[in-house]
N, C-alpha and C positions, 0 to 999 in steps of 0.2 A: 659773467662779463669779464673779458680779459682786462688786466690792469693797463697794458699798453697794446694797442693794435695799429699796425701800419700796413697798408695795402698799396701795391703798385707805386712805390715812391721813386720819383725820378729827380735827379739834381743835375742841372747843366750850368756850366760856368761860361760866361762870355769872355772870349779872348780875342786878341788882334787878328788871329788867323781863323776865327770862327768858333762856334759853340763846342764845348767839350763835355761829354756826358760822363760824369763821375759815378753816378748811381743810376742804375737802369732797371726800373720795375721791381724793386726789392720789397719783400714782405717780412714783417716781424710780428710775432704774438708772444707776449710775456704775461704769465699769470702771477698773482700775488705769491710771494715766497719762492718764485722760480729763480734758477741760476742758468742763464743762457750765455753760451760762449759764441762769439762771432770770430771766425778765423779766416785767414787768407793772407796772401803776400802783400807787401807794401804797394799801395796804388790800387787796391781792390775796392776802395770806397767805404771801408768799415767806419772810420772816424767821421767822414763826411756825412754818412747816414745819420749818426747820432747828433752831430752838430746841426743838421737840418731840422731834426725833430725839436731841438732846444732853441732854434731860432738864432744861432750864433754864426751863421755864414755871412760873408760880405755881400754888398749890394750886387756884385757881379753874378751871384748865384740865382738861378730860377728853380724854385722847388714846387713840384706838383705831386699830388697823390689822390687816390680814390678815397682812402680812409687814413686819418691820422688822429687817433683818439687816446687820451689818457684817462682812465677811470670814467669812461663815457663822455668826457669833455672833448670837444673838437679843438685840437691844437691849432689848426689852420686859421680858425676864425678869432683867435685870441687877440685882444689889443695889446699894445706894448706894456701897459700897466698891468694887465692881467697876467701876461707871460712872466713879468718880473716877480709877481707874487708867487707864481707856481715854481719857476726854476730856482733852484737853490734851497727850496723848502721841501716840496713833495718829490721833485726830481733833482738829483744832484749828480755831479760828474767829477771824477778824479782825472785830471788831464795828464797827458802823456809825459810832459817834461816839467817837473816841479820848479826847477830853477827859472824857467821862463813863464810859469803860471803864477808864482808868488811874486808880489810886488817888492822889489829890493829896497824901496824907500820907507817901508813900514815894518815894525817888528811883527813877529808871528802872532803875538797876543792881540794886537790891534786888528789884524786881518781875520782872525777867528771871531772876535767880538763884534765886528762889523756885520757879519752874517746874522748873528744873534740879535743885533739891534734892528736890522732891516726887517727880518721875518718874524721874530717872536716878541719884539718890543720889550725886552728885559731891561731893567734898570742897571746902573753901573756895577753895583755889587753882585747882582745876579749874573751878569755877563762874565765878570771876573771869576766867580766860582764855577760857572759852567765851562769856561775855557780851561781852567785847571783840571776839571773832571774829564774833559775830552782828551787833553794831552796825556793824562794818566791812562785813559781807556785805550789809547793807541800805543801805549808802551814807551812813552818818552820819560826818561828819568828826571827827577827834580823838576816837575812840571811848572811850579810857580816861578822858578828862576828862568826857565826857557821862554816864558811869555815875553820877556824883554829882549830876546836875541833877534837878530836879523837873519834872513835866509842864508846869506853868504857865510854865516858863522856856524851853520849846521852842515852835516854830511848829506849826501844824496838820499840815503835811507831815512834820515831824520826828516828831511824836507818832504819826502814822500808820505811819512806819517803825519806831518802837519797838514798836507793836502787831504789826507783821509779824515783827519779831525774836522777840517772845515766842511768837508762833504757831508759828514754824518751829524753835524752840529744841530740841525733842525729835525733830526729823525726822519729822513726822507723815506718815501714808500718805494722809490726806485733809485738805485745807485748804478751809475754807469762808470765802469773802471776801464779807462783807455790805456792799454799797455802799462799796467801799474807796476810791473817789475822790470821795465826796460832800464838798462844801464846800471842795474844793481847786481852785486855779487850773489852767488848762489845761496849763501846763508841768509842774507837779507831778503832775497826773493822768497824763500820759504817762510820767513817770519811775516812778511807782508801778506802773503796768500793765506796763512793761518789766521792773521788778524782779520782779513776781509771775510773769510768764511765763518769765523767765529761771530763777527758782528752781524752777518746775515742770519745766522742761526739764532742768535739771541734776540734780534729785533723783528725777525720775520719779514724784512724788506725783500723786494725782488732785486736781482743784480744782473746786469749785462756786462760781461767780461770781453773786452776787445783785445785780441792777442794774435800772434802768429806762432806761439809756442805750444805745440801739441801736448807737451808734457804738462804744462800748466792746465790745459783743458782737461786732461785725464784725471788730474788730482782734484779739480775744483768744480767743473760744470756738471749739470744734469742733462742739458740738451746742447747740441752743437749745430750752428748754422755756418755752412762753408760758403764763402763769398769769393767770386772771381770776376775781375774787370767790371765791378759795379753790380753784378747779378748774384742772387742767391742760387747756388747750383746744387745744394743738398742740405737737408736738415734731418737729424735723427737724435734719439737719446744717445748719450755719450758711449755707453757700453756697446750698443748696436753699431754705432759708427765705426768704432775701432775694430769690431769683429767682422762686419760686413759693409764696407764702403760701396756705394753704388755708382757714384760719378767717377770717371777716370781721373779727374783732378784730385779728389779726395784720396783715391787709391794711391796716386803718385806722392801726395804729401805724406801719407802714412808710411809708404815704402822708403821714404828718405830719412825716417827716424833711425838714429844709430842703433838703438836696441832691436830694430827689425831687420837690420842689414844682414844679408846672408852671403854677400860676396866681399872680396877684399876691399873694393872701392865703394864708397857710399853712393847710392843712386841719386841722380839729380833730375830736375825737370828742365828739358832744353828750352831755349828761347826766353822771352820776357812777356809780361802782361801787356796786351795791346794798348796803345795810347790813342791820341786824338786822330791820327791819320792812317793807322794800320789796323782798324777794327775789321775783322772778317764779316762777310755778309751772312754767313751761317752761324754755327756754334763758335762762340768767342774763344773756346779752348782748342778748337780744331787744329791750328798750326802747331800746337805743342803735344797733341794727343797721339799716342801710338795706335789707337783704335780707329782713328778718323778715316772716313771715306768721302766720296764726292758729295753725298747727301749732307754730311756733316759740314762740309766747306761751303755749301750753297744755301742750305735751308736752316733757319733758326729752329732749335729743338723745342718741343712742348715740355711742360712740366709733368713728370711721372706721378703716379699715385703715392700715398703715404707708405705703402708696402715696399716701395723702391726709393724711399727717402726723399720724395719730392724732387728727385734728380732731374736737372734740366739737361737732358741728354737723349739722343736718338737711340742709343744702345746701352742702357744702364747695365752695370756689372751686377750679375746675380751671384749667389754663393757658388753655383756650379761654374760660372765663367771665371770667377776669381781663382778657383782651384787650378784651372788650366792656364791662367795668365802668366 
């Protein structure tokens, strides 16, 4: 049984100009100990999908799915109290911006200890010792002194480490890392990624890494799910994806990597991700795809078999096609 299974997830937001579909029939399967990367441009619904699963979206969102289960438990039928017991303990999330996720009015020690009090029921001394242990585990020097500082007194990298400490405080079985290296310099990025992969290896937890950085994916993930305009367009093991991408969008993303550039100018993907009013009737990527024809523009594509990376495409790229592209 998968640790997390989501089938045909759809998220629509009510707006003054009509409903906007941010996630459109997405699927996710995560096994225990798995590291899944979800990649795609900004606006492709990566974070919304995870927020929907955790029940963190505002009242303007309508969430539907065929299946949404964690360890066999139906997440859609959870009461508010049951969801609060599960989220933060068995499922934890490192949010994208630590400075907007940490409460500026409380020191970092209080914020870590609050999670321990809510979910584990530790007494004051146990919470204090565990908080020191967590800060030490994530590589924060002088952890006992750091318990009393406020978020604004720490650097971006240190705040990110505090967020990680809060997320792993209750030894979650699934950790969701939403752009954990955004706005960090390259050295700190490497440290944070090493920290996350080390924690995953030591604890055996599953991890979902949300990112748009393909370099991070190559170094960290085991499987990659590529998302575009709210739809999953391809999923493969990381080595296979980099060697033989099947969806034109994945092919274009990889072609834009500086280390793969063969011309003087770095390749780009023309156009933008479709929004509320310009969604094509056929393949959502067709206005930007160099391979698109009239069928692509008028008919939604079916999902291809696993041998073609579950590509949502009429004409998936094979190894032979890629050689001549």
